[in-house]
C-alpha positions in Angstrom: -192.3 53.8 26.6 -190.2 56.8 25.5 -189.4 56.6 21.8 -185.7 57.3 21.0 -183.5 57.4 17.9 -181.3 54.5 19.0 -181.0 52.2 22.0 -177.5 51.0 22.5 -177.6 47.2 22.9 -174.0 45.9 22.4 -170.6 46.7 23.8 -169.3 47.0 20.3 -171.8 49.8 19.5 -171.1 51.4 22.8 -167.3 51.4 22.1 -167.9 52.7 18.5 -169.5 55.8 20.0 -167.2 56.0 23.1 -163.8 54.5 22.0 -161.1 53.6 24.5 -158.2 55.1 22.5 -156.4 57.9 24.2 -157.7 57.0 27.7 -154.8 54.8 28.9 -154.8 56.1 32.5 -158.5 55.6 32.8 -158.3 51.8 32.3 -154.9 51.2 34.0 -155.6 53.2 37.2 -157.6 50.4 38.9 -156.2 48.7 41.9 -157.3 45.7 43.8 -156.3 47.0 47.2 -156.3 50.2 49.3 -153.0 51.9 48.7 -151.6 54.9 50.5 -153.5 57.4 48.4 -156.8 55.6 49.0 -156.2 55.5 52.7 -155.5 59.2 52.9 -158.6 60.0 50.9 -160.8 57.9 53.1 -159.3 59.5 56.2 -160.6 62.9 54.9 -164.0 61.6 53.9 -167.1 62.4 56.0 -169.7 61.2 53.4 -170.0 57.9 51.6 -172.7 56.6 49.2 -173.2 52.8 49.3 -174.9 50.9 46.4 -176.4 47.4 46.8 -178.7 45.3 44.6 -181.9 43.4 45.7 -182.6 39.9 44.4 -185.4 41.2 42.2 -182.9 43.6 40.5 -183.7 47.0 42.1 -180.6 49.0 43.1 -180.5 50.8 46.4 -178.2 53.8 47.0 -177.8 54.8 50.6 -175.9 57.8 52.1 -173.6 57.3 55.1 -172.1 60.2 57.0 -170.1 60.9 60.2 -167.0 62.8 61.1 -164.2 62.6 58.5 -162.4 59.2 58.6 -165.4 57.3 60.1 -164.9 54.5 57.6 -162.1 52.3 59.0 -159.4 51.0 56.8 -158.7 47.8 58.7 -156.1 46.6 56.2 -155.4 47.0 52.5 -158.2 44.7 51.5 -160.8 45.5 54.2 -163.1 48.4 55.1 -165.4 48.8 58.0 -168.4 51.1 57.9 -170.3 51.6 61.2 -174.1 51.7 61.1 -175.8 54.6 62.8 -179.4 55.3 63.9 -181.7 55.6 60.9 -185.2 54.9 59.7 -185.0 51.1 60.1 -185.7 50.4 56.5 -182.3 48.7 56.2 -182.8 48.3 52.4 -179.0 48.0 51.9 -178.5 45.4 54.7 -181.4 43.3 53.4 -179.9 43.4 49.9 -176.5 42.3 51.1 -178.0 39.3 52.8 -179.1 38.2 49.3 -176.3 39.6 47.2 -173.0 40.6 48.8 -171.8 42.8 45.9 -171.4 46.4 47.0 -170.0 49.7 45.6 -169.0 52.8 47.5 -168.4 56.4 46.5 -166.3 58.5 48.9 -166.8 62.3 48.8 -164.7 65.0 50.4 -166.4 68.4 50.6 -164.7 70.9 48.4 -162.7 68.3 46.6 -163.4 67.6 42.9 -162.2 64.0 42.8 -164.0 61.0 44.3 -162.9 57.5 45.3 -164.7 54.4 44.1 -164.5 51.1 45.8 -166.2 47.8 45.0 -166.2 44.4 46.6 -168.2 42.0 48.8 -169.8 43.1 52.0 -171.0 41.4 55.2 -173.4 42.7 57.9 -171.7 42.0 61.2 -172.2 42.5 64.9 -168.9 42.7 66.7 -168.1 44.1 70.2 -164.6 45.3 69.3 -165.8 47.1 66.1 -168.6 48.7 68.0 -166.3 49.9 70.8 -163.8 51.5 68.3 -166.6 53.3 66.5 -168.5 54.7 69.5 -169.4 58.4 69.3 -170.6 60.3 72.4 -170.8 57.0 74.2 -173.1 55.4 71.7 -171.8 52.3 70.0 -173.2 51.2 66.6 -175.2 48.0 66.8 -174.1 46.7 63.4 -171.4 47.4 60.8 -170.5 46.6 57.2 -167.3 44.7 56.6 -166.2 45.1 53.0 -163.8 42.8 51.3 -162.2 45.1 48.7 -161.9 44.0 45.1 -161.6 47.2 43.0 -160.4 50.7 43.9 -159.8 53.8 41.7 -160.2 57.6 41.8 -162.7 59.3 39.6 -162.0 62.6 37.9 -163.7 65.8 38.9 -165.7 66.7 35.7 -169.2 65.9 37.2 -168.6 68.0 40.3 -167.1 70.8 38.2 -170.1 70.8 35.9 -172.6 70.7 38.7 -170.7 73.5 40.6 -171.5 71.4 43.7 -169.0 73.1 45.9 -169.9 76.7 44.9 -172.5 78.1 47.3 -173.2 81.0 44.9 -174.7 78.6 42.5 -176.8 76.7 45.1 -180.6 77.0 44.8 -182.5 78.6 47.7 -182.9 75.7 50.1 -186.6 76.3 50.8 -187.3 76.2 47.0 -186.6 72.5 46.9 -189.1 70.0 48.4 -188.4 68.5 51.8 -188.8 65.0 53.2 -191.8 66.3 55.2 -193.5 67.4 51.9 -192.8 63.9 50.5 -194.5 62.3 53.5 -197.5 64.5 53.2 -197.8 63.6 49.5 -197.4 59.9 49.9 -198.5 58.8 53.4 -202.1 58.8 54.6 -201.6 60.5 58.0 -203.7 63.2 59.8 -200.8 65.6 60.3 -200.0 69.0 59.0 -196.8 69.7 57.1 -195.5 71.7 60.1 -196.2 68.7 62.4 -194.3 66.3 60.2 -191.4 68.7 59.8 -191.3 69.1 63.6 -191.1 65.3 64.0 -188.2 65.2 61.5 -186.4 68.0 63.2 -186.7 66.4 66.6 -185.4 63.2 65.1 -182.3 64.9 63.7 -181.6 66.6 67.0 -182.0 63.6 69.3 -181.2 60.4 67.2 -177.9 61.1 65.5 -176.1 58.6 67.8 
């Protein structure tokens, strides 16, 4: 185990190091429903990160993406997230069958602030929901219905520091490992890197919806 100078083990010690004084807005900005600002932000969001927890304690973080506004605000306490074709791992869905607690982070490209939502989620199959969320004639088989309990916007410091929306600071894409490289390194398959990459490219081109 990594040796460190101090492991923080109590809230009191945490707050000694990171006090609450001077951060009134931070602690009072939380809402228990989706107000007009949240609705407008969600309408502009094409990318959402969904966090769930397995019964054994492992946390899963899953990206969801579609045209902006794909997450439906059904009412001020309910969100609907359509499910699209994926890799059939369904880690998040399986987690929610055991523990309904869920958290979402809404990201708008080029925007520094993010929207955080937490609540309880259900995995559902519903004809009306599927019809509303069809794209190119393809209806989602399942959806997440989220009963909202906490909503607030998060400041932009992390995105400013990371320079996430500044292409001039992006690394050369080919310099970062790909999913195909991960498969070659971890899966015992008699395929070349190019063959695995071709499979993934074909999947992206034919199984979006």
